[in-house]
C-alpha positions in Angstrom: 69.4 1.1 -34.7 66.1 3.0 -37.7 63.3 4.8 -35.9 59.8 4.1 -37.7 58.5 7.5 -36.3 61.2 9.8 -36.8 60.7 12.8 -34.4 58.1 11.8 -32.7 58.5 11.2 -29.1 54.9 11.0 -27.4 51.8 12.7 -27.2 52.0 16.8 -25.8 50.8 18.1 -22.6 47.6 20.1 -25.2 46.7 16.7 -26.4 47.2 14.8 -23.8 44.9 16.9 -22.2 41.7 17.5 -24.7 42.0 13.3 -24.5 41.4 13.4 -21.4 38.3 16.6 -21.2 36.8 14.4 -23.8 36.7 11.4 -22.1 35.2 13.6 -19.0 32.6 14.6 -20.9 31.6 11.2 -22.3 31.9 9.5 -19.1 29.1 12.7 -17.6 26.4 11.8 -20.4 26.9 8.2 -19.5 26.5 9.2 -15.7 23.6 11.4 -16.7 22.2 8.4 -18.5 22.8 6.3 -15.4 21.0 8.2 -12.8 18.3 8.9 -14.9 17.7 5.5 -15.3 18.1 4.4 -11.7 15.5 7.4 -10.6 13.1 6.1 -12.9 13.9 2.5 -11.8 13.4 3.8 -7.7 10.5 5.6 -8.4 8.9 2.3 -10.5 9.6 0.0 -7.6 8.2 2.2 -5.1 4.8 2.2 -7.3 5.1 -1.3 -7.3 5.2 -2.1 -3.8 2.9 0.3 -2.6 0.5 -1.0 -4.9 1.1 -4.6 -3.8 1.3 -3.4 0.0 -2.3 -2.0 -1.5 -3.5 -4.8 -2.7 -2.1 -6.8 0.7 -4.0 -4.9 2.5 -7.6 -5.2 0.4 -7.5 -8.5 0.1 -6.7 -9.8 4.3 -10.3 -7.2 5.2 -11.7 -8.9 2.6 -11.2 -12.3 3.2 -11.8 -11.2 7.1 -14.5 -9.2 6.3 -16.5 -12.1 5.0 -16.4 -13.9 6.8 -17.5 -11.8 10.0 -21.2 -12.4 11.5 -21.9 -8.5 11.3 -20.1 -4.8 11.6 -20.5 -3.2 15.2 -19.9 -0.4 15.3 -17.5 2.4 13.4 -16.5 5.4 15.3 -14.9 7.2 12.3 -13.5 6.4 8.9 -10.0 5.3 10.3 -11.5 2.2 12.1 -14.2 -0.8 11.6 -15.1 -3.3 14.7 -16.8 -6.6 13.2 -17.4 -9.6 15.5 -16.0 -12.9 13.7 -18.3 -16.6 14.9 -15.0 -18.2 15.7 -16.6 -21.8 16.9 -19.7 -21.5 14.1 -22.0 -21.7 16.8 -23.9 -18.5 15.7 -22.7 -16.5 18.0 -20.0 -14.4 18.1 -17.0 -15.7 19.5 -14.4 -12.6 19.4 -14.6 -8.6 18.1 -11.7 -7.7 15.2 -11.3 -4.4 14.3 -9.0 -2.7 11.5 -7.7 0.4 12.4 -5.6 3.5 10.6 -3.4 4.7 13.0 -1.4 8.6 13.3 1.8 6.2 11.7 0.1 5.8 8.4 0.1 2.1 9.4 -3.6 -0.2 8.5 -3.5 -2.4 11.9 -5.7 -5.4 12.7 -6.7 -6.1 16.0 -8.8 -8.7 18.5 -10.4 -6.5 20.6 -10.0 -7.1 24.3 -7.2 -9.2 23.5 -3.5 -7.9 22.6 -3.0 -9.8 19.4 -2.2 -6.5 17.1 -0.7 -7.4 13.8 0.1 -4.5 10.9 -1.7 -5.2 7.0 -0.1 -2.5 5.2 2.1 0.6 5.7 2.4 4.2 3.6 -2.1 4.4 4.0 -3.3 7.5 3.5 -6.7 7.7 4.1 -9.1 4.5 4.8 -12.6 4.7 4.1 -15.7 2.8 4.1 -19.1 3.5 3.0 -21.5 0.7 4.7 -25.1 -1.0 2.7 -28.0 -2.0 4.1 -30.6 -4.0 2.3 -28.1 -4.8 -0.2 -27.6 -1.2 -2.4 -29.1 1.5 0.2 -25.8 3.2 2.1 -25.3 4.6 5.4 -22.6 6.8 6.3 -21.9 5.0 9.4 -23.5 1.7 10.6 -24.8 2.9 14.2 -28.4 1.9 14.5 -28.1 -0.2 11.3 -25.5 -2.2 11.9 -27.1 -5.8 12.5 -29.2 -4.6 8.9 -25.5 -4.2 6.9 -25.1 -6.8 4.3 -22.3 -4.7 1.9 -19.0 -2.6 3.5 -17.2 -0.8 0.8 -13.4 -0.1 1.4 -11.5 2.5 -0.2 -7.6 2.6 0.9 -5.4 5.6 -0.7 -1.4 4.6 0.0 1.3 6.9 -0.5 4.7 6.9 -0.7 7.1 9.4 -1.7 5.5 11.4 -4.9 3.2 8.5 -5.8 -0.5 8.4 -4.7 -2.5 5.0 -5.6 -6.2 3.9 -4.4 -7.5 0.5 -4.3 -11.0 -0.4 -4.0 -13.4 -3.1 -3.3 -17.3 -3.6 -2.5 -17.3 -7.3 0.8 -21.2 -9.0 1.1 -20.9 -10.4 4.6 -21.7 -14.0 4.2 -22.1 -14.4 7.3 -24.9 -13.3 9.5 -26.0 -13.7 12.9 -29.1 -12.1 14.8 -26.8 -11.6 17.7 -25.4 -9.3 17.7 
């Protein structure tokens, strides 16, 4: 039988090692691109989750404060207490509050009851600015609580190295003189 490739029985050890070395270098390059892409994707996902988390919290605060009969107190920048007229008879029936806990979780609570709901996580700061008479800001409602007509809410969240702030202004639609 006649051989087509005379005197060549296969690859030498040097050729095999060289081929494997080139293959490893190419695979490491591909893995580097994959790793970098995954890092960018996870950071973008983290940013998206945080932004969505803050937006949902601001939407919840806005919805509830618009129906508030009035602000009753704010002990500090991490708590907002307000009253709600549940049965629409002109008298506030329940007192609710938003509290930023030490675990960076914003919670809504029914004062005097056991109802508590987690609104958002990864909250770094929560700040309120109160306005009486429409455009006059006051640091804390205190004695001005019955006159508060607008509240600016500022939430700052942090997840990993990403930090963002969401702000909104809420006009209290329902007012009660019996605060």
